[in-house]
C-alpha positions in Angstrom: -94.7 -20.3 -62.6 -94.3 -20.4 -59.0 -96.4 -23.0 -56.7 -97.6 -19.8 -55.3 -98.5 -18.3 -58.2 -100.1 -21.1 -59.8 -102.5 -21.6 -56.7 -103.8 -18.3 -57.5 -104.8 -19.2 -61.2 -108.2 -20.6 -61.5 -108.6 -23.3 -63.3 -111.1 -22.1 -65.4 -108.9 -19.2 -66.5 -108.0 -20.2 -69.8 -104.2 -20.5 -70.6 -102.2 -17.3 -72.2 -103.0 -17.5 -75.7 -99.9 -18.2 -78.0 -99.3 -18.8 -81.7 -97.2 -21.8 -82.6 -96.0 -22.0 -79.2 -94.1 -18.3 -79.1 -95.7 -15.8 -76.9 -96.0 -12.3 -78.3 -95.1 -10.2 -74.9 -91.7 -9.8 -76.2 -93.4 -8.0 -79.3 -96.0 -6.2 -77.5 -93.4 -4.4 -75.0 -91.0 -3.4 -77.6 -94.1 -1.6 -79.1 -95.6 0.1 -75.8 -93.5 -1.0 -73.1 -91.5 1.7 -71.2 -92.5 4.7 -68.9 -93.2 7.2 -71.6 -94.7 5.0 -74.4 -97.9 4.2 -72.3 -98.1 7.7 -70.8 -98.3 9.3 -74.4 -100.6 6.6 -75.9 -103.0 7.1 -72.7 -103.0 11.4 -73.3 -103.4 10.5 -77.2 -105.9 8.0 -77.1 -108.3 9.6 -74.1 -107.9 12.9 -74.7 -106.9 13.1 -78.5 -104.9 14.9 -80.7 -102.0 17.2 -79.2 -99.4 18.9 -79.8 -95.7 18.5 -79.2 -95.4 21.2 -76.3 -98.7 19.9 -75.0 -97.8 16.8 -74.6 -94.5 17.9 -72.9 -96.7 20.0 -70.6 -98.6 16.6 -69.5 -96.1 14.4 -69.0 -94.0 15.4 -65.8 -90.6 14.7 -66.4 -90.0 13.8 -69.4 -87.4 15.5 -71.6 -87.5 17.2 -75.2 -85.4 14.5 -76.4 -87.2 11.3 -74.5 -90.3 12.7 -75.8 -89.0 13.2 -79.6 -87.5 9.6 -79.6 -90.6 8.3 -78.0 -93.2 9.9 -80.6 -90.8 8.7 -83.3 -90.7 5.0 -82.4 -94.6 5.1 -82.0 -94.9 6.6 -85.5 -92.7 3.9 -86.6 -94.5 1.4 -85.4 -98.0 2.6 -86.6 -99.4 3.4 -82.8 -99.1 7.7 -83.6 -99.6 9.5 -86.9 -97.8 12.6 -87.0 -99.3 15.7 -89.2 -96.8 18.2 -90.1 -98.8 22.0 -91.1 -96.7 24.3 -93.3 -96.8 27.3 -90.9 -94.4 30.0 -89.7 -93.7 28.7 -86.6 -94.1 24.9 -88.0 -96.7 23.6 -86.1 -97.0 19.7 -85.4 -99.9 17.4 -84.3 -99.9 13.9 -82.6 -103.0 11.4 -82.8 -103.6 8.3 -81.9 -103.7 5.6 -85.0 -106.6 3.5 -85.1 -104.1 0.5 -84.3 -103.6 2.2 -80.9 -107.4 3.3 -80.2 -107.3 -0.6 -79.8 -105.7 -0.4 -76.5 -108.2 1.7 -75.2 -109.8 -1.6 -73.5 -106.3 -2.7 -72.3 -106.0 0.8 -70.6 -109.4 0.4 -69.1 -108.2 -3.1 -67.7 -105.1 -1.6 -66.2 -107.0 0.9 -64.5 -109.8 -1.5 -63.1 -106.4 -3.6 -61.6 -104.8 -0.3 -59.9 -108.5 0.3 -58.2 -108.7 -3.5 -57.2 -105.2 -3.4 -55.8 -103.8 -0.5 -55.1 -104.0 -0.7 -51.3 -102.1 -3.9 -51.4 
């Protein structure tokens, strides 16, 4: 941490929690990092269950392939639940899992940070 950054840290703030000296940030970044995963999670957490086409319309600039890959990764990591209905044409819905819903407070904290710092 730079001297300038150290000056900005309050003495009363606890250090970043680590388990056995290992920082969890790389694992967290793997789970939710990247542009699309956070946007997908935000939509599913705050707007509820969505079909693939609805997600694609809500996420400006995401390709079908990228959305598919990101949804598969989120599903694999237990953050998104995929439900396929045996209909013609097939209908698939995506929703946030309880594990993902635990991120709601983090999204609120990021929003509050943005509001405090958007003009800096």
